[in-house]
C-alpha positions as a Markdown table, in Angstrom:
| # | Residue | x | y | z |
|---|---|---|---|---|
| 1 | Unk | -0.3 | 0.3 | 0.1 |
| 2 | Unk | 1.3 | 3.6 | -0.6 |
| 3 | Unk | -0.2 | 6.3 | 0.9 |
| 4 | Unk | -0.4 | 10.1 | -0.4 |
| 5 | Unk | -0.9 | 13.0 | 1.3 |
| 6 | Unk | -1.1 | 16.5 | -0.6 |
| 7 | Unk | -0.5 | 20.0 | 0.7 |
| 8 | Unk | -0.5 | 23.6 | -0.7 |
| 9 | Unk | -3.9 | 24.2 | -1.9 |
| 10 | Unk | -5.4 | 27.6 | -1.3 |
| 11 | Unk | -6.6 | 31.1 | -2.9 |
| 12 | Unk | -4.6 | 32.4 | -5.5 |
| 13 | Unk | -5.1 | 35.2 | -7.6 |
| 14 | Unk | -5.0 | 35.6 | -11.3 |
| 15 | Unk | -1.5 | 35.4 | -13.1 |
| 16 | Unk | -0.1 | 34.0 | -9.3 |
| 17 | Unk | 1.7 | 31.0 | -8.3 |
| 18 | Unk | 1.2 | 28.1 | -5.9 |
| 19 | Unk | 2.7 | 25.1 | -5.0 |
| 20 | Unk | 1.5 | 21.6 | -4.2 |
| 21 | Unk | 3.4 | 18.8 | -2.8 |
| 22 | Unk | 2.5 | 15.3 | -2.3 |
| 23 | Unk | 4.3 | 13.2 | 0.1 |
| 24 | Unk | 4.4 | 9.4 | -0.4 |
| 25 | Unk | 4.6 | 6.7 | 2.5 |
| 26 | Unk | 4.1 | 2.9 | 2.6 |
| 27 | Unk | 5.4 | 0.4 | -0.2 |
| 28 | Unk | 6.9 | 3.4 | -2.6 |
| 29 | Unk | 9.6 | 1.2 | -4.1 |
| 30 | Unk | 7.0 | 0.3 | -6.3 |
| 31 | Unk | 5.8 | 3.0 | -7.8 |
| 32 | Unk | 7.2 | 4.2 | -11.5 |
| 33 | Unk | 5.2 | 6.9 | -12.6 |
| 34 | Unk | 3.9 | 9.8 | -10.1 |
| 35 | Unk | 1.7 | 12.7 | -10.7 |
| 36 | Unk | -1.3 | 15.2 | -10.8 |
| 37 | Unk | -5.1 | 15.0 | -12.0 |
| 38 | Unk | -7.8 | 17.5 | -11.4 |
| 39 | Unk | -11.1 | 18.0 | -12.0 |
| 40 | Unk | -13.1 | 21.1 | -11.9 |
| 41 | Unk | -17.1 | 21.0 | -10.9 |
| 42 | Unk | -19.2 | 19.3 | -13.7 |
| 43 | Unk | -15.9 | 18.5 | -15.4 |
| 44 | Unk | -14.1 | 14.7 | -15.6 |
| 45 | Unk | -10.7 | 14.3 | -13.9 |
| 46 | Unk | -8.1 | 15.3 | -15.9 |
| 47 | Unk | -4.3 | 15.1 | -16.5 |
| 48 | Unk | -2.2 | 17.5 | -15.6 |
| 49 | Unk | 1.2 | 16.2 | -15.2 |
| 50 | Unk | 3.2 | 13.2 | -14.6 |
| 51 | Unk | 6.5 | 12.1 | -13.9 |
| 52 | Unk | 8.4 | 8.8 | -14.1 |
| 53 | Unk | 11.1 | 7.3 | -12.1 |
| 54 | Unk | 13.9 | 7.9 | -15.1 |
| 55 | Unk | 12.5 | 11.7 | -14.6 |
| 56 | Unk | 10.5 | 11.6 | -17.7 |
| 57 | Unk | 7.9 | 14.4 | -17.6 |
| 58 | Unk | 4.6 | 15.0 | -19.6 |
| 59 | Unk | 1.8 | 17.8 | -19.2 |
| 60 | Unk | -1.4 | 18.8 | -20.3 |
| 61 | Unk | -1.6 | 21.3 | -23.6 |
| 62 | Unk | -3.2 | 23.8 | -21.1 |
| 63 | Unk | -0.4 | 23.9 | -18.5 |
| 64 | Unk | 2.6 | 23.6 | -20.5 |
| 65 | Unk | 4.9 | 26.8 | -19.7 |
| 66 | Unk | 3.2 | 27.4 | -16.6 |
| 67 | Unk | 3.3 | 24.7 | -14.2 |
| 68 | Unk | 6.8 | 22.4 | -13.4 |
| 69 | Unk | 6.2 | 18.9 | -12.3 |
| 70 | Unk | 9.3 | 18.0 | -10.5 |
| 71 | Unk | 10.3 | 15.3 | -7.3 |
| 72 | Unk | 12.6 | 15.2 | -3.9 |
| 73 | Unk | 13.3 | 11.7 | -3.6 |
| 74 | Unk | 15.1 | 12.1 | 0.0 |
| 75 | Unk | 11.6 | 13.2 | 0.6 |
| 76 | Unk | 9.5 | 11.0 | -1.3 |
| 77 | Unk | 7.7 | 14.0 | -2.4 |
| 78 | Unk | 6.5 | 15.3 | -5.8 |
| 79 | Unk | 5.7 | 19.1 | -6.2 |
| 80 | Unk | 3.5 | 21.1 | -8.6 |
| 81 | Unk | 4.8 | 24.6 | -9.2 |
| 82 | Unk | 2.0 | 26.5 | -10.9 |
| 83 | Unk | 2.9 | 30.0 | -12.1 |
| 84 | Unk | 0.4 | 32.5 | -14.1 |
| 85 | Unk | -2.3 | 30.1 | -12.7 |
| 86 | Unk | -5.5 | 31.3 | -14.6 |
| 87 | Unk | -9.4 | 31.3 | -13.3 |
| 88 | Unk | -9.9 | 28.1 | -15.8 |
| 89 | Unk | -6.9 | 26.5 | -13.3 |
| 90 | Unk | -9.5 | 26.3 | -10.3 |
| 91 | Unk | -10.1 | 22.6 | -9.5 |
| 92 | Unk | -9.6 | 20.4 | -6.7 |
| 93 | Unk | -6.6 | 18.7 | -7.3 |
| 94 | Unk | -5.2 | 14.9 | -7.3 |
| 95 | Unk | -1.8 | 13.3 | -6.2 |
| 96 | Unk | -1.6 | 9.8 | -7.6 |
| 97 | Unk | 1.2 | 7.2 | -8.1 |
| 98 | Unk | 1.5 | 4.4 | -10.0 |
| 99 | Unk | 2.9 | 1.0 | -9.2 |
| 100 | Unk | 4.7 | -1.7 | -12.2 |
| 101 | Unk | 2.3 | -3.3 | -11.9 |
| 102 | Unk | -0.4 | -0.9 | -12.7 |
| 103 | Unk | -2.1 | -0.5 | -9.2 |
| 104 | Unk | -2.8 | 3.4 | -8.7 |
| 105 | Unk | -3.2 | 5.4 | -5.4 |
| 106 | Unk | -5.0 | 8.5 | -4.9 |
| 107 | Unk | -4.3 | 11.3 | -2.5 |
| 108 | Unk | -7.2 | 13.1 | -1.0 |
| 109 | Unk | -7.7 | 16.0 | -2.7 |
| 110 | Unk | -6.4 | 19.7 | -2.2 |
| 111 | Unk | -8.7 | 22.5 | -4.0 |
| 112 | Unk | -7.0 | 25.4 | -5.5 |
| 113 | Unk | -9.0 | 28.6 | -6.6 |
| 114 | Unk | -7.8 | 30.8 | -8.8 |
| 115 | Unk | -10.3 | 34.3 | -8.3 |
| 116 | Unk | -9.3 | 38.0 | -7.5 |
């Protein structure tokens, strides 16, 4: 089992920045992909960004050039740096981890609200 705990959400003005963190514990040796999804009200959950154990990254087109995913192996933590945020970035952001056996684990979600 893998446990994921997110932090860093909140209210931010358009054009501002926010950093989300996702700390993992448990059987993390089995994990080879980590990342973030988000779900806005009335919309489907969508992939925001992911990073593999070999540091290959992938981003949704809507966040390319604004968001950066990174990881600190010593802290078992993945980060999502969000810059130049827009109102359409408002959503609940979910951290996830996928094992080599394709088991997916989810965090509890953290609310990000972009508003002036």
